[in-house]
VOPAGU-2260 file (C-alpha; in pm, 1 decimal, decimal comma):
REM VOPAGU-2260
SITE   aa  ch    i         X         Y         Z
SITE  MET   A    0    5104,3    3008,0    2814,8
SITE  THR   A    1    5058,5    2770,1    3105,3
SITE  PRO   A    2    4941,9    2408,5    3052,9
SITE  SER   A    3    4610,9    2481,4    3226,0
SITE  VAL   A    4    4545,8    2774,4    2992,6
SITE  VAL   A    5    4627,3    2553,6    2690,5
SITE  ARG   A    6    4388,0    2285,4    2810,2
SITE  HIS   A    7    4117,1    2544,7    2865,1
SITE  GLU   A    8    4171,5    2684,8    2515,6
SITE  LYS   A    9    4146,2    2333,7    2360,4
SITE  ARG   A   10    3825,8    2262,8    2552,8
SITE  ARG   A   11    3682,3    2592,1    2432,4
SITE  ARG   A   12    3764,4    2512,2    2068,1
SITE  TRP   A   13    3616,6    2160,9    2096,5
SITE  ALA   A   14    3305,4    2310,5    2256,9
SITE  VAL   A   15    3268,2    2541,8    1958,2
SITE  VAL   A   16    3312,2    2247,5    1716,1
SITE  ALA   A   17    3055,2    2041,5    1907,4
SITE  ALA   A   18    2809,3    2328,9    1906,5
SITE  VAL   A   19    2849,8    2376,5    1531,2
SITE  ALA   A   20    2797,9    2000,5    1476,1
SITE  VAL   A   21    2476,7    2006,7    1680,9
SITE  VAL   A   22    2349,3    2301,5    1479,4
SITE  LEU   A   23    2430,9    2130,2    1148,6
SITE  VAL   A   24    2256,0    1808,8    1254,8
SITE  ALA   A   25    1952,2    1996,9    1381,1
SITE  LEU   A   26    1934,4    2237,4    1087,4
SITE  PRO   A   27    1701,8    2029,3     862,7
SITE  SER   A   28    1447,0    1986,1    1141,6
SITE  VAL   A   29    1474,7    2353,3    1235,6
SITE  VAL   A   30    1419,5    2457,7     875,2
SITE  ALA   A   31    1122,9    2222,8     847,9
SITE  ALA   A   32     973,4    2361,9    1166,5
SITE  LEU   A   33    1010,3    2719,5    1041,4
SITE  ALA   A   34     890,3    2644,4     686,8
SITE  PRO   A   35     538,1    2766,9     613,6
SITE  ALA   A   36     257,6    2512,1     640,0
SITE  GLY   A   37     -36,3    2508,2     404,1
SITE  ALA   A   38    -346,2    2707,2     483,4
SITE  SER   A   39    -662,9    2530,7     588,5
SITE  VAL   A   40    -889,0    2482,8     286,3
SITE  ASP   A   41   -1233,7    2340,1     224,2
SITE  PRO   A   42   -1175,1    1961,2     261,4
SITE  ALA   A   43   -1432,3    1873,2      -5,9
SITE  ARG   A   44   -1251,4    2100,2    -251,3
SITE  LEU   A   45    -914,0    1950,7    -154,1
SITE  ARG   A   46   -1049,9    1597,7    -203,2
SITE  ALA   A   47   -1173,8    1694,3    -550,5
SITE  LEU   A   48    -831,3    1839,1    -637,4
SITE  VAL   A   49    -657,7    1520,6    -522,5
SITE  LEU   A   50    -889,0    1301,3    -731,1
SITE  GLN   A   51    -815,8    1519,7   -1034,1
SITE  SER   A   52    -437,5    1514,7    -986,5
SITE  ALA   A   53    -355,4    1198,8   -1186,0
SITE  GLY   A   54    -222,8    1410,5   -1470,9
SITE  ARG   A   55      10,5    1617,4   -1249,7
SITE  PRO   A   56     377,4    1532,3   -1315,3
SITE  TYR   A   57     632,7    1499,6   -1037,8
SITE  GLN   A   58     968,4    1350,4    -951,1
SITE  GLY   A   59    1122,3    1289,5    -611,4
SITE  TYR   A   60    1214,2    1060,1    -326,1
SITE  ALA   A   61     951,4     908,7     -95,4
SITE  GLU   A   62     939,5     663,0     192,4
SITE  SER   A   63     656,9     445,3     319,9
SITE  ALA   A   64     657,9     272,7     657,5
SITE  GLY   A   65     412,2       4,1     765,2
SITE  SER   A   66     374,0    -161,9    1103,8
SITE  LEU   A   67     148,2    -458,2    1025,2
SITE  ALA   A   68     293,9    -783,8    1158,2
SITE  LEU   A   69     171,7    -991,9     866,3
SITE  PRO   A   70     246,7   -1365,3     850,0
SITE  GLU   A   71     466,2   -1501,4     571,0
SITE  LEU   A   72     193,5   -1618,1     339,1
SITE  PRO   A   73     293,9   -1847,4      50,9
SITE  ASN   A   74     471,8   -1660,6    -232,7
SITE  LEU   A   75     361,7   -1323,0     -93,7
SITE  ALA   A   76     672,0   -1211,3      98,4
SITE  PRO   A   77     730,5    -902,9    -124,0
SITE  VAL   A   78     369,4    -792,9     -72,5
SITE  THR   A   79     362,9    -840,9     305,2
SITE  ALA   A   80     695,5    -655,0     333,9
SITE  LEU   A   81     532,2    -343,7     186,7
SITE  PHE   A   82     299,4    -317,8     484,3
SITE  SER   A   83     540,7    -421,3     757,9
SITE  MET   A   84     867,2    -248,6     670,1
SITE  ARG   A   85    1017,5      77,9     550,0
SITE  THR   A   86    1020,4     110,8     170,4
SITE  PRO   A   87    1235,5     383,5      11,9
SITE  MET   A   88    1134,1     481,2    -341,3
SITE  ARG   A   89    1248,7     721,9    -608,5
SITE  ALA   A   90     983,6     814,0    -862,4
SITE  TRP   A   91     959,2     989,5   -1198,5
SITE  TYR   A   92     596,8    1042,1   -1298,8
SITE  ALA   A   93     505,6    1204,8   -1630,2
SITE  GLY   A   94     151,1    1065,7   -1641,6
SITE  PRO   A   95     -63,6     755,6   -1575,4
SITE  ASP   A   96      95,3     571,6   -1870,3
SITE  ARG   A   97     451,4     703,3   -1840,2
SITE  TYR   A   98     639,3     668,0   -1512,8
SITE  ARG   A   99     926,5     492,9   -1339,7
SITE  VAL   A  100     958,0     382,1    -976,5
SITE  ASP   A  101    1285,2     258,3    -824,8
SITE  ILE   A  102    1256,4      55,7    -503,7
SITE  LEU   A  103    1576,2     101,7    -306,8
SITE  GLY   A  104    1662,0    -179,1     -65,9
SITE  THR   A  105    1956,9    -321,8     122,5
SITE  ALA   A  106    1961,7    -621,4    -111,6
SITE  GLY   A  107    1966,8    -406,8    -424,3
SITE  GLU   A  108    1739,5    -204,3    -645,3
SITE  HIS   A  109    1427,6    -304,5    -834,8
SITE  ASP   A  110    1282,3     -70,8   -1097,8
SITE  VAL   A  111     940,7     -64,0   -1263,1
SITE  SER   A  112     889,5     145,1   -1577,0
SITE  ARG   A  113     550,8     202,2   -1736,3
SITE  LEU   A  114     523,4     336,8   -2091,1
SITE  PRO   A  115     238,7     355,6   -2343,1
SITE  ASP   A  116     374,2      48,3   -2522,8
SITE  GLY   A  117     422,6    -169,8   -2216,7
SITE  GLU   A  118     586,3    -226,6   -1880,3
SITE  TYR   A  119     942,9    -316,4   -1787,5
SITE  THR   A  120    1119,0    -429,3   -1471,3
SITE  TRP   A  121    1487,8    -408,7   -1394,9
SITE  ASP   A  122    1640,9    -619,3   -1117,9
SITE  TYR   A  123    1989,9    -505,7   -1021,0
SITE  GLY   A  124    2047,6    -820,2    -816,2
SITE  ASP   A  125    1984,2   -1048,2   -1115,8
SITE  ASP   A  126    2115,2    -787,0   -1361,6
SITE  THR   A  127    1812,5    -859,1   -1579,6
SITE  LEU   A  128    1570,2    -641,3   -1775,6
SITE  THR   A  129    1224,2    -792,6   -1827,4
SITE  GLU   A  130     956,9    -673,0   -2066,4
SITE  LEU   A  131     610,2    -759,0   -1935,1
SITE  ILE   A  132     343,1    -849,3   -2188,1
SITE  GLY   A  133     -29,5    -811,4   -2128,6
SITE  GLU   A  134    -244,3    -656,9   -1858,0
SITE  PRO   A  135    -321,6    -879,2   -1558,4
SITE  ALA   A  136    -687,1    -886,5   -1460,8
SITE  VAL   A  137    -592,2    -895,4   -1091,3
SITE  ARG   A  138    -257,8    -735,5   -1005,5
SITE  LEU   A  139     -84,3    -775,4    -671,2
SITE  PRO   A  140       4,8    -459,1    -475,0
SITE  ARG   A  141     354,3    -321,9    -532,0
SITE  ALA   A  142     571,6     -45,9    -390,3
SITE  GLY   A  143     459,6     219,2    -639,2
SITE  ASP   A  144     103,5     183,4    -509,5
SITE  LEU   A  145     225,6     329,2    -178,1
SITE  LEU   A  146     355,6     654,5    -324,7
SITE  PRO   A  147     152,7     937,0    -164,2
SITE  PRO   A  148     -30,7    1039,3    -485,2
SITE  GLU   A  149    -126,1     680,2    -574,9
SITE  LEU   A  150    -235,8     576,4    -226,6
SITE  ALA   A  151    -431,9     895,7    -160,3
SITE  ARG   A  152    -621,3     878,1    -488,3
SITE  ARG   A  153    -703,1     507,5    -444,3
SITE  ILE   A  154    -841,6     559,9     -95,5
SITE  LEU   A  155   -1036,0     877,6    -170,8
SITE  ARG   A  156   -1178,5     722,0    -488,5
SITE  ALA   A  157   -1294,8     414,9    -297,7
SITE  ALA   A  158   -1444,3     621,2     -13,9
SITE  GLN   A  159   -1605,2     909,1    -202,3
SITE  GLY   A  160   -1919,3     886,3       9,5
SITE  ASP   A  161   -1737,0     919,6     342,1
SITE  PRO   A  162   -1715,5    1257,7     519,2
SITE  VAL   A  163   -1396,8    1465,4     527,8
SITE  THR   A  164   -1285,4    1744,1     760,9
SITE  ALA   A  165    -998,5    1991,8     743,8
SITE  LEU   A  166    -664,4    1927,6     914,1
SITE  PRO   A  167    -394,9    2181,5    1007,2
SITE  GLY   A  168    -149,4    2227,8     723,9
SITE  ARG   A  169     210,4    2112,0     736,1
SITE  ASN   A  170     524,1    2149,6     529,8
SITE  VAL   A  171     619,7    1831,0     344,3
SITE  ALA   A  172     925,2    1822,7     116,0
SITE  GLY   A  173     907,7    2198,0      70,4
SITE  VAL   A  174     535,3    2198,6     -11,4
SITE  ALA   A  175     307,7    2412,9     206,7
SITE  ALA   A  176      44,7    2139,4     214,5
SITE  SER   A  177    -316,5    2154,2     330,3
SITE  GLY   A  178    -475,5    1855,3     500,4
SITE  LEU   A  179    -796,6    1659,6     521,2
SITE  ARG   A  180    -916,3    1371,3     737,0
SITE  LEU   A  181   -1148,5    1101,6     607,2
SITE  VAL   A  182   -1343,2     898,9     864,9
SITE  PRO   A  183   -1525,3     595,8     718,1
SITE  ALA   A  184   -1896,9     593,5     790,7
SITE  ASP   A  185   -1940,9     214,5     762,1
SITE  PRO   A  186   -1900,3      55,4    1108,6
SITE  ALA   A  187   -1792,3    -271,7     946,7
SITE  THR   A  188   -1453,3    -132,9     841,7
SITE  THR   A  189   -1147,9    -155,8    1065,9
SITE  ILE   A  190   -1000,7     165,7     921,0
SITE  GLY   A  191   -1043,5     446,6    1171,8
SITE  GLN   A  192    -923,8     743,5     968,4
SITE  VAL   A  193    -712,0     844,8     672,0
SITE  ASP   A  194    -519,5    1173,8     680,0
SITE  VAL   A  195    -402,2    1327,8     353,2
SITE  TRP   A  196    -187,9    1635,1     294,0
SITE  ALA   A  197    -170,3    1778,3     -55,7
SITE  ASP   A  198     -55,4    2085,2    -245,1
SITE  PRO   A  199    -365,1    2312,0    -238,4
SITE  ALA   A  200    -267,3    2458,1    -576,8
SITE  THR   A  201    -217,2    2134,9    -773,9
SITE  GLY   A  202    -391,0    1872,4    -559,3
SITE  LEU   A  203     -78,6    1653,2    -557,4
SITE  PRO   A  204     -75,8    1445,2    -235,5
SITE  VAL   A  205     253,7    1459,0     -44,1
SITE  ARG   A  206     176,9    1262,2     274,1
SITE  VAL   A  207     -77,6     996,4     374,2
SITE  GLU   A  208    -141,2     838,7     715,5
SITE  VAL   A  209    -372,8     539,8     759,7
SITE  SER   A  210    -488,8     457,4    1113,0
SITE  ALA   A  211    -682,3     161,5    1245,9
SITE  ARG   A  212   -1003,4     206,9    1438,2
SITE  GLY   A  213    -934,1     250,9    1809,6
SITE  GLN   A  214    -563,1     325,1    1761,7
SITE  ARG   A  215    -390,1     662,4    1771,6
SITE  ALA   A  216     -64,0     584,7    1592,8
SITE  PRO   A  217     -97,1     525,6    1216,1
SITE  ILE   A  218     -24,6     177,7    1084,3
SITE  LEU   A  219      92,7     309,2     747,3
SITE  VAL   A  220     265,4     638,1     666,0
SITE  THR   A  221     396,7     743,3     326,5
SITE  GLU   A  222     544,9    1081,5     239,1
SITE  PHE   A  223     781,1    1260,8       6,0
SITE  ARG   A  224    1119,5    1364,6     143,3
SITE  GLN   A  225    1222,5    1539,1    -178,9
SITE  LEU   A  226     982,2    1659,7    -445,1
SITE  ALA   A  227     979,1    1865,2    -764,2
SITE  GLN   A  228     649,4    1912,0    -947,7
SITE  THR   A  229     812,9    1911,7   -1286,9
SITE  ALA   A  230     771,6    1674,9   -1581,4
SITE  PRO   A  231    1048,9    1412,5   -1598,7
SITE  VAL   A  232    1176,2    1234,8   -1906,6
SITE  VAL   A  233    1076,9     866,9   -1884,3
SITE  GLU   A  234    1207,5     641,8   -2157,7
SITE  ALA   A  235    1209,5     267,7   -2215,0
SITE  PRO   A  236    1503,3     107,9   -2034,2
SITE  ARG   A  237    1764,7     -61,4   -2248,9
SITE  PRO   A  238    1973,0    -362,6   -2148,8
SITE  VAL   A  239    2334,8    -278,9   -2082,7
SITE  PRO   A  240    2617,1    -495,2   -2218,5
SITE  GLY   A  241    2648,8    -813,6   -2016,3
SITE  SER   A  242    2300,2    -795,3   -1864,1
SITE  GLY   A  243    2013,0   -1031,7   -1931,1
SITE  PHE   A  244    1689,3    -959,0   -2114,2
SITE  THR   A  245    1367,4   -1157,7   -2095,7
SITE  VAL   A  246    1006,0   -1126,8   -2206,3
SITE  ALA   A  247     735,1   -1250,3   -1969,8
SITE  SER   A  248     362,7   -1225,6   -1911,7
SITE  ALA   A  249     258,8    -965,9   -1656,6
SITE  PRO   A  250     217,3   -1147,1   -1322,3
SITE  ASP   A  251    -122,4   -1162,3   -1159,3
SITE  VAL   A  252    -277,0   -1321,9    -853,9
SITE  SER   A  253    -309,8   -1664,5   -1015,9
SITE  ALA   A  254      61,4   -1669,6   -1098,9
SITE  VAL   A  255     144,9   -1622,9    -732,3
SITE  LEU   A  256    -123,4   -1829,0    -561,3
SITE  GLY   A  257    -133,5   -2105,4    -818,5
SITE  ALA   A  258    -415,9   -2163,3   -1063,5
SITE  LEU   A  259    -730,0   -2007,1    -924,4
SITE  GLY   A  260   -1008,7   -2245,0    -855,8
SITE  GLN   A  261   -1254,8   -2250,0   -1145,4
SITE  VAL   A  262   -1531,0   -2134,0    -916,0
SITE  GLU   A  263   -1813,5   -1894,9    -991,7
SITE  LEU   A  264   -1848,0   -1695,0    -673,4
SITE  PRO   A  265   -2184,4   -1568,1    -543,4
SITE  PRO   A  266   -2304,0   -1224,3    -657,1
SITE  THR   A  267   -2331,3   -1119,6    -291,5
SITE  LEU   A  268   -2166,3   -1225,3      34,8
SITE  ALA   A  269   -2252,6   -1098,1     382,9
SITE  GLY   A  270   -2506,1    -872,3     212,3
SITE  ARG   A  271   -2235,6    -702,6       2,5
SITE  PRO   A  272   -2228,4    -724,6    -379,1
SITE  VAL   A  273   -1933,8    -774,7    -612,6
SITE  VAL   A  274   -1821,6    -420,2    -693,6
SITE  SER   A  275   -1482,4    -438,5    -864,5
SITE  SER   A  276   -1450,2    -534,8   -1229,2
SITE  ASP   A  277   -1080,9    -603,9   -1162,5
SITE  PHE   A  278   -1185,3    -895,5    -948,4
SITE  GLY   A  279   -1535,4    -964,2   -1076,1
SITE  GLY   A  280   -1406,7   -1042,1   -1424,9
SITE  VAL   A  281   -1188,3   -1327,4   -1300,6
SITE  GLU   A  282   -1347,4   -1660,0   -1225,8
SITE  GLY   A  283   -1244,6   -1765,1    -877,1
SITE  ALA   A  284   -1168,9   -1415,4    -740,9
SITE  ALA   A  285   -1398,2   -1131,6    -639,4
SITE  LEU   A  286   -1396,8    -806,1    -444,6
SITE  TYR   A  287   -1703,0    -732,4    -233,1
SITE  GLY   A  288   -1824,4    -425,0     -48,4
SITE  THR   A  289   -1796,2     -51,4     -96,4
SITE  GLY   A  290   -1571,0     217,6      41,3
SITE  LEU   A  291   -1313,9     100,3     292,4
SITE  ALA   A  292   -1538,7    -181,9     416,4
SITE  ALA   A  293   -1431,8    -412,7     134,0
SITE  PHE   A  294   -1294,4    -766,4     124,7
SITE  ALA   A  295   -1149,7   -1001,4    -135,0
SITE  VAL   A  296   -1240,2   -1366,2    -187,3
SITE  VAL   A  297   -1006,2   -1592,3    -383,5
SITE  ALA   A  298   -1061,3   -1963,0    -451,8
SITE  VAL   A  299    -723,1   -2135,5    -430,8
SITE  PRO   A  300    -581,1   -2488,6    -460,6
SITE  ARG   A  301    -596,6   -2687,5    -139,4
SITE  ALA   A  302    -216,1   -2692,5    -105,2
SITE  VAL   A  303    -204,8   -2312,8    -110,7
SITE  GLY   A  304    -483,7   -2294,8     144,0
SITE  ASN   A  305    -306,5   -2539,6     375,9
SITE  ALA   A  306      18,5   -2342,1     355,2
SITE  ALA   A  307    -168,4   -2018,2     425,2
SITE  ALA   A  308    -346,4   -2174,3     723,6
SITE  GLU   A  309     -14,0   -2298,9     862,6
SITE  ALA   A  310     145,8   -1955,0     825,8
SITE  ALA   A  311    -156,2   -1787,5     984,3
SITE  GLY   A  312    -148,8   -2038,9    1271,4
SITE  LYS   A  313     211,9   -1948,9    1349,7
SITE  ALA   A  314     104,9   -1583,2    1364,1
SITE  GLY   A  315    -167,7   -1655,7    1621,2
SITE  ALA   A  316    -471,4   -1746,9    1409,4
SITE  VAL   A  317    -760,6   -1939,0    1561,3
SITE  GLN   A  318    -979,2   -2206,1    1405,1
SITE  VAL   A  319   -1352,3   -2153,3    1431,1
SITE  LYS   A  320   -1616,2   -2418,6    1363,2
SITE  LEU   A  321   -1894,9   -2330,7    1121,3
SITE  ALA   A  322   -2229,2   -2493,1    1056,5
SITE  ALA   A  323   -2056,1   -2664,0     763,6
SITE  GLY   A  324   -1678,9   -2668,3     758,8
SITE  SER   A  325   -1434,7   -2446,6     945,9
SITE  VAL   A  326   -1247,5   -2119,1     910,6
SITE  VAL   A  327    -901,5   -2014,1    1028,4
SITE  GLN   A  328    -912,2   -1645,7    1127,1
SITE  LEU   A  329    -633,6   -1398,5    1193,2
SITE  SER   A  330    -671,8   -1031,3    1286,8
SITE  ILE   A  331    -380,2    -793,4    1235,9
SITE  THR   A  332    -542,3    -456,1    1289,1
SITE  PRO   A  333    -676,2    -321,7    1062,9
SITE  LEU   A  334    -652,7    -627,3     837,2
SITE  SER   A  335    -868,1    -935,8     880,2
SITE  LEU   A  336    -766,2   -1265,3     716,9
SITE  ALA   A  337    -942,2   -1599,0     688,4
SITE  ILE   A  338    -888,6   -1938,0     523,4
SITE  VAL   A  339   -1209,9   -2130,2     461,8
SITE  ARG   A  340   -1235,5   -2502,0     394,0
SITE  SER   A  341   -1574,1   -2604,5     259,1
SITE  PRO   A  342   -1647,1   -2979,0     289,2
SITE  VAL   A  343   -1964,2   -2930,6      84,5
SITE  TYR   A  344   -1775,6   -2814,0    -226,1
SITE  ARG   A  345   -1429,5   -2948,6    -129,8
SITE  ARG   A  346   -1285,8   -2603,5    -194,2
SITE  THR   A  347   -1057,5   -2361,1     -15,3
SITE  TYR   A  348   -1095,7   -1982,7     -10,2
SITE  LEU   A  349    -870,8   -1701,5     104,5
SITE  LEU   A  350   -1050,7   -1399,7     249,5
SITE  ALA   A  351    -889,4   -1065,8     331,5
SITE  GLY   A  352   -1008,1    -713,4     389,6
SITE  THR   A  353   -1031,6    -409,4     613,3
SITE  VAL   A  354   -1348,9    -538,8     773,3
SITE  THR   A  355   -1423,8    -683,4    1113,9
SITE  PRO   A  356   -1358,2   -1055,1    1176,8
SITE  GLU   A  357   -1733,4   -1100,7    1223,3
SITE  VAL   A  358   -1793,3   -1000,3     861,9
SITE  LEU   A  359   -1541,1   -1254,4     732,7
SITE  LYS   A  360   -1689,7   -1523,9     956,7
SITE  THR   A  361   -2029,6   -1459,6     798,4
SITE  VAL   A  362   -1869,3   -1481,7     454,7
SITE  ALA   A  363   -1699,5   -1809,0     548,9
SITE  ASP   A  364   -2027,5   -1953,6     672,3
SITE  GLU   A  365   -2205,4   -1859,8     348,9
SITE  LEU   A  366   -1928,3   -2006,8     132,9
SITE  SER   A  367   -1943,6   -2334,2     327,4
SITE  ARG   A  368   -2318,5   -2385,5     298,7
SITE  PRO   A  369   -2492,8   -2540,6      -3,7
SITE  ARG   A  370   -2624,1   -2272,2    -238,8
SITE  ARG   A  371   -2964,6   -2296,5    -404,2
SITE  SER   A  372   -2821,0   -2208,5    -743,4
SITE  GLY   A  373   -2609,9   -2522,5    -727,4
SITE  ARG   A  374   -2292,0   -2330,3    -801,6
């Protein structure tokens, strides 16, 4: 066999190897493209199934990806990361009071286990198991809240009065899912639409996309990559030899932001009443508005407010003069943030919500003015 024939034969074999490699790499996407998508179903019926799916067990691997360029607010780096980065999660969900979520990161793994008798966290970096005591009145968002079933149910529950339409089905993690699109009716919200795909048989959500008003690309996407709708075994974690074990109170907003200001907030702001008992029951924090046009108000120590204003300023916030006092405003579509300093009451408030900056400016103005009740 001549050298040229040998070279040709080698090239042919390498071409075959390369072709096989391309096929193997492309195979998952090809299979996904050929997998059956869910049929179009009545969106109102699908929404009802999703809202009733809290008792549906599942276990699998999911990823959420956010694109909000949030500033590094004081003590809130883990929360802002949820909405600005990719978060891989593995979940075992047996029911609302029995589940486990592992957050998988480059710096290590952090697990949260919920059982009828309490909640536990396991930090692989610190090699410490912590038992959390008590139920916080106002809990900060965490990775498990971005799992498709949790996020979909929270949004659809909050926006039950908003219209929904059917979306083309798609295959997600082997589920032939049907879709719906929710478009908020309130013009004050900065959320443009929320797309949800769920199993039409069980109502279990498998993918959620949240888009800002006026933008085509979603700012938050969460979906399962692997999923089995079977009941997992979730047991209380036990410390391994050599690891640490602690008992702590369940963290809430006041633990992160410092002691909340002992302030009784108004029953309405910008024409919107207090609607959430989670916030309304805590002096110095309240959630106002309905549906997706909602905003939170938290009275904080002045030092926390100054640090938040500084962080917001570095992210491009502007200071706006009010009739009494001033407000620092930052818009990161679809989120609006504001830090209000009231010279009348010598207090500082943090405002945040999926509402227009004009709404928060009105809120800031009302918080800065003297109130007839004298509060």
